[in-house]
Structure formats: structure tokens, C-alpha cells
C-alpha positions in Angstrom: 1.2 41.5 -12.1 4.6 43.1 -12.4 6.7 43.2 -9.3 7.8 46.6 -8.3 11.4 47.9 -8.3 11.9 46.5 -4.8 9.7 43.5 -5.0 10.2 39.9 -6.2 8.1 36.7 -6.3 9.3 33.9 -4.0 8.5 30.5 -5.4 8.7 27.5 -3.1 9.0 23.8 -3.9 9.2 20.8 -1.7 9.9 17.3 -3.1 12.5 18.6 -5.6 14.6 19.8 -2.6 14.8 16.3 -1.2 16.5 14.8 -4.2 20.2 14.2 -4.7 22.3 17.1 -5.9 22.3 16.2 -9.7 18.6 15.3 -9.7 17.7 18.4 -7.8 19.5 20.7 -10.2 17.9 19.0 -13.2 14.5 19.1 -11.7 14.9 22.8 -10.7 15.9 23.6 -14.2 12.8 21.8 -15.5 10.6 23.7 -13.1 12.1 27.0 -14.3 11.6 26.0 -17.9 8.0 25.1 -17.2 7.4 28.5 -15.5 9.0 30.3 -18.4 6.8 28.5 -20.8 3.6 30.0 -19.3 5.2 33.2 -18.0 7.6 34.3 -20.7 8.0 37.8 -19.3 9.1 36.5 -15.9 12.8 36.6 -15.1 13.9 33.7 -12.8 16.8 33.4 -10.4 17.6 30.2 -8.6 18.9 29.6 -5.1 18.9 26.3 -3.2 15.3 25.7 -2.1 14.0 28.8 -3.7 13.2 30.3 -7.1 12.8 34.1 -7.4 10.8 35.7 -10.2 11.0 39.3 -11.2 9.2 41.0 -14.2 5.7 40.2 -15.2 4.0 37.3 -13.2 0.4 36.3 -13.4 -0.4 34.6 -10.0 -3.4 32.7 -11.6 -1.1 31.2 -14.2 1.6 30.4 -11.6 -0.9 28.5 -9.5 -1.2 25.9 -12.2 2.5 25.0 -12.6 3.2 21.6 -11.1 6.1 21.6 -8.7 5.2 25.0 -7.2 4.0 24.4 -3.6 3.3 28.1 -2.8 4.5 31.6 -3.7 4.6 35.1 -2.3 5.1 38.6 -3.5 7.9 40.0 -1.3 9.3 43.4 -0.5 13.1 43.3 -0.9 15.0 45.2 1.8 18.7 45.3 2.6 19.5 43.9 6.0 20.8 47.2 7.2 17.4 48.8 6.4 15.2 46.1 7.9 13.9 48.3 10.7 12.5 51.0 8.4 11.6 48.4 5.8 9.3 46.5 8.2 7.5 49.6 9.3 6.9 50.7 5.7 5.7 47.2 4.9 3.3 47.2 7.8 1.8 50.6 6.8 1.4 49.5 3.1 -0.2 46.2 4.1 -2.5 47.8 6.7 -1.2 45.6 9.5 -2.6 48.2 12.0 -6.1 47.1 11.2 -5.6 43.8 13.0 -5.8 43.2 16.7 -2.9 40.6 16.9 0.1 39.7 14.9 3.0 37.3 14.7 6.4 37.5 13.2 7.9 34.5 11.4 11.6 34.8 10.9 13.7 32.5 8.7 17.4 32.9 8.2 19.9 31.5 5.6 23.6 32.3 6.0 25.8 33.3 8.8 24.7 36.2 11.0 25.8 37.6 14.4 22.2 37.3 15.7 19.5 34.6 16.0 16.0 34.5 14.5 14.6 35.2 18.0 16.7 38.3 18.3 15.3 39.6 15.0 11.7 38.8 16.1 12.0 40.5 19.4 13.6 43.7 17.9 11.1 43.9 15.1 8.2 43.1 17.4 9.1 46.0 19.6 9.2 48.3 16.7 5.8 47.3 15.4 4.2 47.5 18.9 5.7 51.0 19.4 4.1 52.1 16.0 0.8 50.3 16.7 0.3 50.2 20.5 -3.1 48.4 20.2 -1.4 45.3 18.6 -0.5 42.3 20.7 1.5 39.3 19.8 -0.3 36.0 19.3 1.9 33.3 18.0 -0.8 30.6 17.8 -3.8 32.4 16.2 -2.6 35.8 15.0 -4.9 38.2 13.1 -1.9 38.9 10.7 1.3 37.1 10.1 4.4 38.9 8.8 7.2 36.7 7.3 10.7 37.8 7.1 13.2 35.7 5.2 16.8 36.8 5.7 19.3 35.4 3.2 22.7 36.7 3.9 22.4 40.5 3.6 19.0 40.7 1.9 15.6 40.4 3.6 12.3 39.4 2.0 9.1 40.6 3.6 5.7 39.1 2.8 2.4 38.4 4.6 0.7 35.9 2.2 1.5 32.4 0.9 -0.5 31.6 -2.2 -1.0 27.8 -2.7 0.4 26.3 -5.9 -0.4 23.1 -7.7 2.2 21.1 -5.8 3.5 17.8 -7.0 6.6 17.4 -9.3 7.7 19.5 -12.2 5.9 18.4 -15.4 8.0 16.0 -17.5 10.6 14.9 -15.0 9.2 11.4 -14.9 8.7 11.1 -18.6 5.6 10.6 -20.8 2.4 8.6 -20.4 -0.5 8.1 -22.9 -3.9 8.8 -21.3 -7.0 7.1 -22.5 -9.6 9.8 -22.3 -13.3 9.5 -23.0 -14.7 12.9 -22.2 -16.3 11.7 -18.9 -15.5 12.8 -15.4 -12.8 10.2 -14.5 -10.3 10.1 -17.3 -9.2 13.8 -17.3 -8.9 13.6 -13.5 -6.7 10.5 -13.8 -4.6 12.4 -16.4 -4.3 15.4 -14.1 -3.1 13.2 -11.2 -0.3 11.7 -13.3 0.7 15.2 -14.5 1.0 16.2 -10.9 3.5 13.4 -10.4 5.7 14.7 -13.1 4.4 12.9 -16.2 3.8 14.7 -19.4 0.5 13.4 -20.9 -0.4 12.4 -24.4 -4.3 12.2 -24.4 -5.7 9.5 -26.7 -9.4 9.2 -27.8 -10.4 5.9 -29.5 -13.4 6.6 -31.7 -15.5 3.5 -31.8 -16.9 3.6 -35.3 -20.6 2.8 -35.4 -21.1 3.4 -31.6 -19.9 6.9 -30.7 -20.7 10.1 -32.6 -18.9 13.4 -32.9 -20.5 14.7 -29.7 -18.3 12.4 -27.7 -15.2 13.6 -29.4 -16.3 17.2 -28.9 -16.7 16.7 -25.2 -13.4 14.9 -25.0 -11.7 17.8 -26.8 -13.2 20.2 -24.3 -11.9 18.3 -21.3 -8.4 18.1 -22.7 -8.6 21.8 -23.4 -9.4 22.3 -19.7 -6.1 20.5 -18.9 -4.1 22.9 -21.1 -3.7 25.2 -18.1 -1.5 22.5 -16.6 0.3 21.3 -19.8 0.2 24.2 -22.3 1.4 22.1 -25.3 -1.1 19.3 -24.8 -2.6 17.8 -28.0 -5.4 15.2 -28.3 -4.7 12.2 -30.5 -7.6 10.4 -32.1 -7.7 6.8 -33.5 -10.8 5.8 -35.4 -11.3 2.0 -35.1 -13.9 -0.3 -36.5 -12.9 -3.3 -34.3 -15.9 -3.0 -31.9 -18.4 -3.4 -34.7 -16.8 -6.6 -35.9 -16.5 -7.9 -32.3 -20.1 -7.2 -31.6 -21.3 -9.1 -34.6 -19.3 -12.1 -33.5 -20.4 -11.8 -29.9 -24.1 -11.5 -30.9 -23.9 -14.5 -33.1 -22.6 -16.5 -30.1 -24.9 -15.1 -27.5 -21.9 -13.6 -25.7 -22.7 -9.9 -26.0 -22.1 -9.5 -22.2 -18.3 -9.5 -23.0 -18.6 -6.5 -25.3 -17.0 -4.0 -22.9 -14.1 -6.2 -22.0 -13.2 -6.9 -25.7 -13.6 -3.2 -26.4 -11.3 -2.1 -23.5 -8.7 -4.7 -24.3 -8.7 -3.3 -27.8 -8.2 0.2 -26.4 -5.3 -1.0 -24.2 -3.6 -2.4 -27.3 -4.1 0.8 -29.2 -2.8 2.8 -26.2 0.3 0.6 -26.1 0.9 1.1 -29.8 0.5 4.9 -29.5 2.9 4.8 -26.5 5.4 3.0 -28.6 5.2 5.7 -31.3 5.5 8.6 -29.0 8.0 7.2 -26.6 5.7 6.9 -23.6 6.5 4.6 -20.6 2.9 3.4 -20.1 -0.7 4.6 -20.2 -3.2 5.9 -17.6 -6.9 5.2 -17.3 -9.7 6.6 -15.2 -10.8 3.2 -13.9 -12.0 2.9 -10.3 -12.5 -0.3 -8.4 -16.1 -1.6 -8.8 -17.5 1.6 -10.3 -18.8 -0.2 -13.4 -19.0 -3.8 -14.5 -15.7 -3.8 -16.4 -13.9 -2.5 -13.3 -14.4 -5.4 -11.0 -11.3 -7.1 -9.6 -11.8 -10.0 -11.9 -12.3 -7.9 -15.0 -9.5 -5.5 -14.3 -7.2 -8.6 -14.3 -8.6 -9.6 -17.7 -8.0 -6.1 -19.0 -4.5 -5.9 -17.6 -3.7 -9.1 -19.4 -4.0 -7.2 -22.7 -1.5 -4.5 -21.7 1.9 -4.8 -23.2 3.2 -1.9 -21.1 2.4 -0.6 -17.5 -1.1 0.6 -16.8 -1.6 3.4 -14.2 -4.9 3.8 -12.5 -4.6 6.7 -10.0 -8.4 6.6 -9.3 -8.5 3.0 -8.4 -9.6 3.6 -4.7 -11.6 6.8 -5.4 -15.3 7.0 -4.7 -17.2 8.8 -7.5 -17.7 11.8 -5.3 -13.9 12.0 -4.9 -13.4 12.2 -8.7 -16.3 14.8 -9.0 -14.8 17.0 -6.3 -11.4 17.0 -7.9 -12.8 17.5 -11.4 -14.5 20.7 -10.1 -11.3 21.8 -8.5 -9.1 21.4 -11.6 -11.7 22.8 -14.0 -12.7 19.8 -16.1 -16.1 19.0 -14.6 -18.3 21.3 -16.7 -16.8 20.0 -19.9 -17.2 16.4 -18.7 -21.0 16.7 -18.1 -21.7 18.4 -21.5 -24.4 16.5 -23.5 -23.0 13.7 -25.6 -24.2 10.4 -27.1 -23.5 7.4 -24.9 -21.9 4.3 -26.2 -24.5 2.2 -28.0 -22.6 -1.1 -27.6 -23.0 -1.4 -23.8 -24.8 -4.7 -23.1 -27.8 -4.9 -20.8 -26.1 -7.4 -18.5 -22.3 -7.1 -18.9 -20.0 -9.8 -17.5 -18.6 -9.0 -14.1 -16.4 -12.0 -13.4 -14.8 -12.9 -16.7 -11.8 -15.2 -17.1 -8.8 -14.5 -19.3 -9.2 -17.8 -21.1 -12.8 -17.1 -22.1 -12.0 -13.6 -23.4 -8.9 -14.7 -25.3 -11.0 -17.4 -27.1 -13.6 -14.8 -28.0 -10.9 -12.5 -29.4 -9.5 -15.3 -31.5 -13.0 -15.8 -32.9 -13.2 -12.1 -33.8 -9.7 -12.0 -35.3 -7.5 -9.0 -36.1 -6.3 -8.6 -32.5 -2.8 -7.7 -33.6 -3.6 -5.2 -36.3 -3.2 -2.0 -34.2 0.1 -1.3 -35.8 -1.7 -0.3 -39.0 -4.0 2.2 -37.4 -3.8 5.9 -38.3 -3.3 8.4 -35.5 -4.5 11.9 -36.0 -4.1 15.1 -34.0 -7.5 16.5 -33.2 -7.8 20.1 -34.5 
């Protein structure tokens, strides 16, 4: 949508505004760069607490830019023309179709009048033009917002919600272990929302997962592209699980399969993080959801992590994750048919100890060979 000659998009942000002056300027610039990446035809202008966009703006695209709390298409009116401008705005926006209205006035700068003065004067003008309208400040049928910044006024009647959070990238980079299921893309999204650029990583367990799992994972990552346009899925093909399972079966300890598998994934994620300069990795684990995610087993898993592990879903119910997956657009991809992991034991261990798992890893061997693994970009 292209703003008209006397229109501009008002973009609001919140947490960025609370930062110190140097951080705020840097984060504002990052937010503007992120907007320009997805809306190259938009022309940004920055003021403290506000970003203004002229040119071509697609509201559906702007909704997905992290750091944007809300935005509005505004009529731009000189302060001296505010009286005629407000009546023209009301006519074009069919304000007269409502029964009640409210004016919300905000001022920035020095003026010889108060916001209340403006509200009373404009309210009288509108009621004279539309005698059936009455003022209702609590539950109005229509709201008219007037933002006065020095000698320019911005008129709008709609606030479109944005993605919120922090501008993508201001907190650095994280690797995200993704499986193609419901939880891992939601976890990645939540860390994106807190300013982390995500490098999604799929560990292909040779002998136990087929290409349908990779295809589903690729589809979920593609759904996240609307929030991080340059996102690329990395794939590591690893035969460790097959070796581990042979050792575990020979010892009658197959119940530890998932723990050894996930510890291996943690080590691979840490190696990938080292190569791409990430500050940690994120998983979709939720407390008690499956056997490997009990409090005991999460402690065993964390023991294998050489860098910080972030688990934003740790206190989520499954329905919480499903709801959010639907909202962000990953759910349909996550429930596409795919082969399940054939290595999952019938009775997995739920209260493992670090000592036991370390001893089993020593028996399997090759724990520290992740540095030799090849990393591929999924096409």
C-alpha cells in the first residue's frame, strides 16, 4: 500500500525507547534496517520514539517485523489547518456512521495550548458537523487519534498490532535445533522475538530418520522466513546414533538411547555455534513433556552443553505451543506426514544420572569427533 501525498505510516516501538541513548540509537537503526530489508520501497524517517514510513508499505509484511509494536496510516496536516483537516478525515473515514466517538490527543513539543484544549475544540467541530454523535471516552464507537509534533499533526483511527519484541539481531545469534515438529520452530520464533538471529540446524540421524523428516523441517523453517528473511537451514548428517544403539542393545541399556542422542545433538549444536559465531543454542524442550525432558534428564542433557542452552518453552503446556504455532504460521508444516524416529525405546529412562550416561558414552566412543562433521546448507 502506497501512502498518499499527505499520508505517512507511523511505526511505534516500546522496549527500544527505554534503552540508554547509544543503545537506543543503535537499536533504532537496526529496526530501520530490518524494515528496509522486507520493504525496500519504503522511505524511513526517524524521530525519538517514532519511525515514519513513506512510499510503498505492505501492512502484512510490516506486521512480521520484530520490534514493531503497532503502526498506523496517518493523514499529515499542518497545525494551522487542523480544523479543516479533522473534518476531512472524519468524512473520509465515515466517522458519522458511529453513534459515539472519542478524541485521543498527544503532543510533542512546545505549544501555547494543552491537549485538553485541542480535544475540546475539535470535539465541538465534529459534533457541529455530526449532531447525532456524542462523546464516550470509555467505550467509544470510533476513536480518532491526533498526534501533534511541533507544527505538524498526524491523524489516524486505527492501530495495527505488530510482532512486538526486540529488533532482530540486536542480541546476537543463536543456533536452533529444529526437528520439524511443533515445538522447535515455536522456540526459535520466541528467541527471534527477543532480538536473536536464528541459525536453524537439523541433525539427520542416519539409519533412523528419512527424507520426509528433513522435508517437514525445511517447511517449518520456510514458514519462519517471514520473520527472518535470510534464514537458512543447516543440515548435519551423523551416524553416531546407529553406533550408540548397537552398544546400548548389547548391554541391555537401550532405554538411554534418547539421552545419548540428544547429548550428541547438543555437542553438534555447540560446534555449529562455534563455526557461525553464535552465543548459544535453543531447543523446543518443555518440562515433563516426554521422557527425555524430565528434570533429572534435562540436567543430564545440559551436562553435555559447552555453551548456554535456551529453552523458551520450558513451562509451556502442549496446547500453549500449538496455539502459538497456529498464530505464527508453522503449525500446518509441523503436522505434515513424516517418518518418526525408529530409535525411540519402548521404555525410555526418565531419571538418568550423569555418571551412568557418561560411562555409556565412553563405551560407545567418538564423543568428541563433532569437529570433523560436515555442515550443509539445505537447498
